[in-house]
Structures are given as C-alpha cells and as structure tokens.
A tleap script that builds the chain and sets N, CA, C and O, in Angstrom:
source leaprc.protein.ff14SB
mol = sequence {
  NASP GLU VAL PRO MET ALA SER LYS LYS SER
  ALA VAL GLY VAL GLY GLN ARG LEU VAL HIE
  LEU ARG SER HIE LEU PRO LEU LEU ASP ASP
  VAL LEU LEU THR SER PRO GLU LYS VAL PRO
  VAL ASP ASP VAL LEU ASP ALA ILE ALA ALA
  ALA TRP SER ALA ARG ARG ILE ALA THR GLY
  ILE ALA THR ILE TYR GLY PRO PRO GLY ARG
  ASP ASP GLU GLY PHE ALA PHE GLY ILE ARG
  CILE
}
set mol.1.N position { 39.162 30.138 -54.698 }
set mol.1.CA position { 40.769 30.703 -55.223 }
set mol.1.C position { 40.857 31.245 -56.521 }
set mol.1.O position { 40.165 30.891 -57.475 }
set mol.2.N position { 42.024 32.408 -56.531 }
set mol.2.CA position { 41.863 33.160 -57.942 }
set mol.2.C position { 43.084 32.581 -58.682 }
set mol.2.O position { 44.132 32.095 -58.256 }
set mol.3.N position { 42.542 32.822 -60.118 }
set mol.3.CA position { 43.299 31.989 -61.004 }
set mol.3.C position { 44.703 32.476 -61.152 }
set mol.3.O position { 44.528 33.657 -60.850 }
set mol.4.N position { 46.027 32.361 -61.422 }
set mol.4.CA position { 46.971 33.317 -61.812 }
set mol.4.C position { 46.562 33.829 -62.974 }
set mol.4.O position { 45.658 33.230 -63.556 }
set mol.5.N position { 47.052 34.881 -63.494 }
set mol.5.CA position { 47.133 35.712 -64.711 }
set mol.5.C position { 48.113 35.183 -65.712 }
set mol.5.O position { 49.181 34.650 -65.413 }
set mol.6.N position { 47.768 35.330 -66.637 }
set mol.6.CA position { 48.751 35.075 -67.714 }
set mol.6.C position { 49.774 35.875 -67.585 }
set mol.6.O position { 49.711 36.819 -66.797 }
set mol.7.N position { 51.095 35.588 -68.479 }
set mol.7.CA position { 52.276 35.934 -68.555 }
set mol.7.C position { 52.055 37.842 -68.821 }
set mol.7.O position { 51.259 38.378 -69.592 }
set mol.8.N position { 52.890 38.402 -68.043 }
set mol.8.CA position { 52.502 40.000 -68.966 }
set mol.8.C position { 53.184 40.236 -69.698 }
set mol.8.O position { 53.419 41.444 -69.649 }
set mol.9.N position { 54.058 39.443 -70.931 }
set mol.9.CA position { 54.348 39.849 -71.804 }
set mol.9.C position { 53.274 39.364 -72.939 }
set mol.9.O position { 53.411 39.774 -74.092 }
set mol.10.N position { 52.259 38.527 -72.609 }
set mol.10.CA position { 51.141 38.491 -73.462 }
set mol.10.C position { 50.071 39.139 -73.553 }
set mol.10.O position { 49.677 39.720 -72.542 }
set mol.11.N position { 49.222 39.231 -74.913 }
set mol.11.CA position { 47.962 40.315 -74.999 }
set mol.11.C position { 47.192 39.901 -73.866 }
set mol.11.O position { 46.918 40.779 -73.047 }
set mol.12.N position { 46.705 38.498 -73.615 }
set mol.12.CA position { 45.990 38.132 -72.548 }
set mol.12.C position { 46.249 39.019 -71.238 }
set mol.12.O position { 45.540 39.865 -70.694 }
set mol.13.N position { 47.817 38.404 -70.859 }
set mol.13.CA position { 47.975 39.374 -69.557 }
set mol.13.C position { 48.246 40.594 -69.081 }
set mol.13.O position { 48.305 41.043 -67.937 }
set mol.14.N position { 48.449 41.197 -70.456 }
set mol.14.CA position { 48.401 42.978 -70.362 }
set mol.14.C position { 46.858 43.372 -70.278 }
set mol.14.O position { 46.400 44.370 -69.721 }
set mol.15.N position { 46.238 42.487 -70.873 }
set mol.15.CA position { 44.453 43.080 -70.791 }
set mol.15.C position { 44.227 42.862 -69.429 }
set mol.15.O position { 43.806 43.864 -68.850 }
set mol.16.N position { 44.389 41.766 -68.664 }
set mol.16.CA position { 44.276 41.273 -67.434 }
set mol.16.C position { 44.459 42.592 -66.672 }
set mol.16.O position { 43.580 43.154 -66.018 }
set mol.17.N position { 45.828 43.044 -66.861 }
set mol.17.CA position { 46.130 44.094 -65.634 }
set mol.17.C position { 46.110 45.294 -65.676 }
set mol.17.O position { 46.459 46.148 -64.861 }
set mol.18.N position { 45.477 45.373 -67.149 }
set mol.18.CA position { 44.742 46.817 -67.720 }
set mol.18.C position { 43.523 46.941 -67.108 }
set mol.18.O position { 43.232 47.942 -66.454 }
set mol.19.N position { 42.498 45.649 -67.324 }
set mol.19.CA position { 41.422 45.550 -66.339 }
set mol.19.C position { 41.480 46.255 -64.695 }
set mol.19.O position { 40.842 47.156 -64.149 }
set mol.20.N position { 42.426 45.470 -64.317 }
set mol.20.CA position { 42.398 45.324 -62.800 }
set mol.20.C position { 42.933 46.928 -62.356 }
set mol.20.O position { 42.217 47.483 -61.522 }
set mol.21.N position { 44.040 47.638 -62.813 }
set mol.21.CA position { 44.376 48.512 -62.843 }
set mol.21.C position { 43.364 49.639 -63.011 }
set mol.21.O position { 42.995 50.338 -62.067 }
set mol.22.N position { 42.913 49.784 -64.330 }
set mol.22.CA position { 41.799 50.413 -64.573 }
set mol.22.C position { 40.374 50.661 -63.382 }
set mol.22.O position { 39.540 51.565 -63.438 }
set mol.23.N position { 40.439 49.810 -62.605 }
set mol.23.CA position { 39.175 49.928 -61.470 }
set mol.23.C position { 39.931 50.733 -60.584 }
set mol.23.O position { 39.263 51.473 -59.862 }
set mol.24.N position { 41.027 50.764 -60.476 }
set mol.24.CA position { 41.987 51.504 -59.331 }
set mol.24.C position { 42.381 53.097 -59.651 }
set mol.24.O position { 42.431 54.085 -58.918 }
set mol.25.N position { 42.650 52.895 -61.137 }
set mol.25.CA position { 43.209 54.339 -61.563 }
set mol.25.C position { 42.294 54.739 -63.018 }
set mol.25.O position { 42.262 54.068 -64.049 }
set mol.26.N position { 41.791 55.650 -62.826 }
set mol.26.CA position { 40.827 56.039 -63.783 }
set mol.26.C position { 41.705 56.881 -64.889 }
set mol.26.O position { 41.245 57.008 -66.024 }
set mol.27.N position { 42.893 57.415 -64.564 }
set mol.27.CA position { 43.468 57.845 -65.632 }
set mol.27.C position { 44.780 57.296 -65.891 }
set mol.27.O position { 45.792 57.983 -66.029 }
set mol.28.N position { 44.734 56.112 -65.949 }
set mol.28.CA position { 45.454 54.670 -66.193 }
set mol.28.C position { 45.834 55.266 -67.908 }
set mol.28.O position { 46.955 55.703 -68.167 }
set mol.29.N position { 44.817 55.200 -68.874 }
set mol.29.CA position { 45.166 55.455 -70.501 }
set mol.29.C position { 46.093 56.664 -70.533 }
set mol.29.O position { 47.009 56.762 -71.350 }
set mol.30.N position { 45.786 57.677 -69.512 }
set mol.30.CA position { 46.664 59.070 -69.824 }
set mol.30.C position { 47.957 58.681 -69.597 }
set mol.30.O position { 48.761 58.888 -70.506 }
set mol.31.N position { 48.391 58.091 -68.444 }
set mol.31.CA position { 49.568 57.442 -68.043 }
set mol.31.C position { 50.036 56.819 -69.140 }
set mol.31.O position { 51.072 57.251 -69.644 }
set mol.32.N position { 49.397 55.741 -69.691 }
set mol.32.CA position { 50.151 54.973 -70.693 }
set mol.32.C position { 50.478 55.818 -72.499 }
set mol.32.O position { 51.353 55.585 -73.333 }
set mol.33.N position { 49.595 56.576 -72.496 }
set mol.33.CA position { 49.875 57.550 -73.460 }
set mol.33.C position { 50.393 58.338 -73.485 }
set mol.33.O position { 50.431 59.107 -74.446 }
set mol.34.N position { 51.171 58.501 -72.147 }
set mol.34.CA position { 52.373 59.565 -71.928 }
set mol.34.C position { 53.910 58.806 -71.884 }
set mol.34.O position { 54.901 59.388 -72.324 }
set mol.35.N position { 53.962 57.768 -71.439 }
set mol.35.CA position { 55.196 57.167 -71.350 }
set mol.35.C position { 55.660 57.024 -72.398 }
set mol.35.O position { 54.947 57.053 -73.400 }
set mol.36.N position { 57.244 56.794 -72.473 }
set mol.36.CA position { 58.180 56.452 -73.496 }
set mol.36.C position { 57.891 55.452 -74.368 }
set mol.36.O position { 57.683 54.287 -74.031 }
set mol.37.N position { 57.867 55.981 -75.761 }
set mol.37.CA position { 57.626 54.929 -76.566 }
set mol.37.C position { 58.634 53.460 -76.426 }
set mol.37.O position { 58.134 52.364 -76.677 }
set mol.38.N position { 59.979 53.584 -76.031 }
set mol.38.CA position { 60.788 52.643 -76.089 }
set mol.38.C position { 60.698 51.688 -74.940 }
set mol.38.O position { 61.372 50.669 -75.091 }
set mol.39.N position { 60.005 51.788 -73.801 }
set mol.39.CA position { 59.742 51.394 -72.555 }
set mol.39.C position { 58.596 50.311 -73.145 }
set mol.39.O position { 57.716 50.709 -73.909 }
set mol.40.N position { 58.699 48.725 -72.665 }
set mol.40.CA position { 57.791 47.940 -73.032 }
set mol.40.C position { 56.712 48.296 -71.896 }
set mol.40.O position { 56.787 48.829 -70.789 }
set mol.41.N position { 55.519 47.678 -72.787 }
set mol.41.CA position { 54.374 47.752 -71.821 }
set mol.41.C position { 54.137 47.185 -70.389 }
set mol.41.O position { 53.506 47.686 -69.458 }
set mol.42.N position { 54.857 45.929 -70.468 }
set mol.42.CA position { 54.828 45.398 -69.234 }
set mol.42.C position { 55.676 46.228 -67.983 }
set mol.42.O position { 55.389 46.406 -66.799 }
set mol.43.N position { 56.584 46.553 -68.624 }
set mol.43.CA position { 57.566 47.621 -67.451 }
set mol.43.C position { 56.873 48.809 -67.228 }
set mol.43.O position { 57.182 49.394 -66.190 }
set mol.44.N position { 55.970 49.350 -67.967 }
set mol.44.CA position { 55.171 50.519 -67.543 }
set mol.44.C position { 54.088 50.060 -66.719 }
set mol.44.O position { 53.720 50.798 -65.805 }
set mol.45.N position { 53.434 48.784 -66.930 }
set mol.45.CA position { 52.290 48.732 -65.969 }
set mol.45.C position { 53.255 47.742 -64.718 }
set mol.45.O position { 52.397 47.345 -63.930 }
set mol.46.N position { 53.976 47.469 -64.479 }
set mol.46.CA position { 54.569 47.013 -63.678 }
set mol.46.C position { 55.165 48.513 -62.249 }
set mol.46.O position { 55.286 48.512 -61.024 }
set mol.47.N position { 55.330 49.350 -63.137 }
set mol.47.CA position { 55.995 50.796 -62.398 }
set mol.47.C position { 54.494 51.423 -62.139 }
set mol.47.O position { 54.539 52.065 -61.090 }
set mol.48.N position { 53.448 51.454 -62.607 }
set mol.48.CA position { 52.091 52.034 -62.130 }
set mol.48.C position { 51.779 51.159 -61.000 }
set mol.48.O position { 51.707 51.726 -59.910 }
set mol.49.N position { 51.549 49.697 -61.035 }
set mol.49.CA position { 51.260 49.276 -59.812 }
set mol.49.C position { 52.290 49.098 -58.850 }
set mol.49.O position { 51.975 48.870 -57.682 }
set mol.50.N position { 53.570 49.179 -59.220 }
set mol.50.CA position { 54.427 49.568 -57.911 }
set mol.50.C position { 53.890 51.107 -57.024 }
set mol.50.O position { 53.867 51.331 -55.813 }
set mol.51.N position { 53.597 51.758 -57.894 }
set mol.51.CA position { 53.522 53.298 -57.898 }
set mol.51.C position { 52.238 53.236 -56.574 }
set mol.51.O position { 52.254 53.729 -55.446 }
set mol.52.N position { 51.313 52.510 -57.201 }
set mol.52.CA position { 50.179 52.354 -56.693 }
set mol.52.C position { 50.218 51.637 -55.189 }
set mol.52.O position { 49.663 52.093 -54.190 }
set mol.53.N position { 50.944 50.500 -55.250 }
set mol.53.CA position { 51.103 50.041 -54.000 }
set mol.53.C position { 51.775 50.728 -52.972 }
set mol.53.O position { 51.417 50.601 -51.801 }
set mol.54.N position { 52.886 51.572 -53.364 }
set mol.54.CA position { 53.321 52.624 -52.496 }
set mol.54.C position { 52.888 53.514 -52.108 }
set mol.54.O position { 53.437 54.087 -51.166 }
set mol.55.N position { 51.787 53.973 -52.640 }
set mol.55.CA position { 50.999 55.091 -51.931 }
set mol.55.C position { 49.724 54.373 -51.233 }
set mol.55.O position { 48.824 55.095 -50.804 }
set mol.56.N position { 49.649 53.240 -51.135 }
set mol.56.CA position { 48.665 52.822 -50.044 }
set mol.56.C position { 49.513 51.875 -49.374 }
set mol.56.O position { 49.054 50.739 -49.249 }
set mol.57.N position { 50.507 52.083 -48.977 }
set mol.57.CA position { 51.666 51.477 -47.874 }
set mol.57.C position { 51.773 52.633 -47.025 }
set mol.57.O position { 51.385 52.652 -45.857 }
set mol.58.N position { 52.538 54.015 -47.896 }
set mol.58.CA position { 52.120 54.735 -47.634 }
set mol.58.C position { 51.150 55.861 -46.559 }
set mol.58.O position { 51.529 56.508 -45.582 }
set mol.59.N position { 49.814 55.770 -47.189 }
set mol.59.CA position { 48.929 55.884 -46.532 }
set mol.59.C position { 48.413 54.878 -45.601 }
set mol.59.O position { 47.224 55.007 -45.313 }
set mol.60.N position { 49.097 53.834 -45.029 }
set mol.60.CA position { 48.609 52.945 -44.355 }
set mol.60.C position { 47.236 52.175 -44.492 }
set mol.60.O position { 46.584 51.669 -43.578 }
set mol.61.N position { 46.934 52.203 -45.900 }
set mol.61.CA position { 45.553 51.605 -46.459 }
set mol.61.C position { 46.111 50.035 -47.199 }
set mol.61.O position { 45.283 49.403 -47.855 }
set mol.62.N position { 47.213 49.607 -47.079 }
set mol.62.CA position { 47.615 48.706 -47.733 }
set mol.62.C position { 47.109 47.151 -47.220 }
set mol.62.O position { 47.021 46.738 -46.064 }
set mol.63.N position { 46.883 46.617 -48.183 }
set mol.63.CA position { 46.583 44.967 -47.477 }
set mol.63.C position { 47.651 44.431 -47.312 }
set mol.63.O position { 48.514 44.775 -48.120 }
set mol.64.N position { 47.960 43.654 -46.512 }
set mol.64.CA position { 49.234 42.757 -45.872 }
set mol.64.C position { 48.391 41.088 -46.129 }
set mol.64.O position { 47.437 40.516 -45.600 }
set mol.65.N position { 49.349 40.772 -47.215 }
set mol.65.CA position { 49.358 39.213 -47.269 }
set mol.65.C position { 50.332 38.354 -46.611 }
set mol.65.O position { 51.522 38.656 -46.709 }
set mol.66.N position { 49.957 37.250 -45.907 }
set mol.66.CA position { 51.419 36.968 -45.282 }
set mol.66.C position { 51.583 37.063 -44.033 }
set mol.66.O position { 51.005 38.056 -43.590 }
set mol.67.N position { 52.223 36.350 -43.118 }
set mol.67.CA position { 51.874 36.849 -41.356 }
set mol.67.C position { 52.845 38.068 -41.324 }
set mol.67.O position { 53.787 38.258 -42.094 }
set mol.68.N position { 52.323 39.088 -39.987 }
set mol.68.CA position { 52.760 40.440 -39.697 }
set mol.68.C position { 54.417 39.700 -38.959 }
set mol.68.O position { 54.841 38.562 -38.758 }
set mol.69.N position { 54.907 41.038 -38.762 }
set mol.69.CA position { 56.181 41.110 -38.244 }
set mol.69.C position { 57.292 41.400 -39.281 }
set mol.69.O position { 57.064 41.843 -40.407 }
set mol.70.N position { 58.705 41.062 -38.715 }
set mol.70.CA position { 59.902 41.455 -39.261 }
set mol.70.C position { 60.910 40.340 -39.156 }
set mol.70.O position { 61.137 39.664 -38.152 }
set mol.71.N position { 61.574 40.231 -40.534 }
set mol.71.CA position { 62.673 38.893 -39.956 }
set mol.71.C position { 63.614 39.646 -39.213 }
set mol.71.O position { 63.278 40.726 -38.726 }
set mol.72.N position { 65.195 39.016 -39.022 }
set mol.72.CA position { 65.778 39.167 -38.160 }
set mol.72.C position { 66.788 40.123 -38.708 }
set mol.72.O position { 67.787 40.460 -38.071 }
set mol.73.N position { 66.496 40.557 -39.928 }
set mol.73.CA position { 67.161 42.130 -40.592 }
set mol.73.C position { 66.274 43.268 -40.656 }
set mol.73.O position { 66.544 44.301 -41.268 }
set mol.74.N position { 64.873 42.990 -39.808 }
set mol.74.CA position { 64.053 44.081 -39.950 }
set mol.74.C position { 63.121 44.625 -41.209 }
set mol.74.O position { 62.567 45.720 -41.306 }
set mol.75.N position { 63.122 43.315 -42.313 }
set mol.75.CA position { 62.222 43.173 -43.165 }
set mol.75.C position { 61.298 42.867 -42.967 }
set mol.75.O position { 61.253 41.865 -42.253 }
set mol.76.N position { 60.110 43.387 -43.366 }
set mol.76.CA position { 58.378 42.913 -43.082 }
set mol.76.C position { 58.383 41.527 -43.792 }
set mol.76.O position { 58.856 41.312 -44.907 }
set mol.77.N position { 57.909 40.811 -43.146 }
set mol.77.CA position { 57.004 39.753 -43.571 }
set mol.77.C position { 56.130 40.063 -44.215 }
set mol.77.O position { 55.689 41.198 -44.040 }
set mol.78.N position { 55.532 39.226 -45.191 }
set mol.78.CA position { 54.368 39.402 -46.151 }
set mol.78.C position { 54.364 40.376 -47.080 }
set mol.78.O position { 55.238 41.243 -47.095 }
set mol.79.N position { 53.411 40.330 -47.917 }
set mol.79.CA position { 53.694 41.354 -48.958 }
set mol.79.C position { 52.390 42.438 -48.841 }
set mol.79.O position { 51.313 42.295 -48.261 }
set mol.80.N position { 52.838 43.395 -49.501 }
set mol.80.CA position { 51.692 44.936 -49.114 }
set mol.80.C position { 51.305 45.345 -50.225 }
set mol.80.O position { 52.173 45.720 -51.012 }
set mol.81.N position { 50.139 45.388 -50.555 }
set mol.81.CA position { 49.327 46.172 -51.949 }
set mol.81.C position { 48.475 46.886 -51.405 }
set mol.81.O position { 47.722 47.579 -52.090 }
savepdb mol mol.pdb
quit
C-alpha cells in the first residue's frame, strides 16, 4: 500500500510532488522558473499534474483507477491519470 503524500502546502508535500513530476516531466524546473511569481507553488504543481494527466487521457495511455463505465449523466467512473 502506498503512503499518502504530505499536505501540498508543506515543504515535504511540495518535495514529494516534485520528485514524482520530475520523473515524468524533464522540463519541470523550466516550467516552475517561468510561472507567475504570485501564483502559489501548490497551484502551479496542480496545474502541471492536470496538464500531464489530460495529455495521457487524450493520447489514450492514461491509467484508470476505479470501475469502468459511466454514470446516468454520462460521467466516467474512476479516476484517469
């Protein structure tokens, strides 16, 4: 079982997220260095992770966690990463 990450607002949580994102996004530091100064680091990391997931979903290589299928409103079950 995986241990949950620390709060994304803590130094440990930011470090954990950087380690994970760097393993998939070699240009992560360049993105961070060019992000707006007033945007909190956890928001920038959330946006980067969302963009990475969206790309995986769009290219059909996302991993699906949870049950397959859709609910009555057409929303997919599970989480795609």
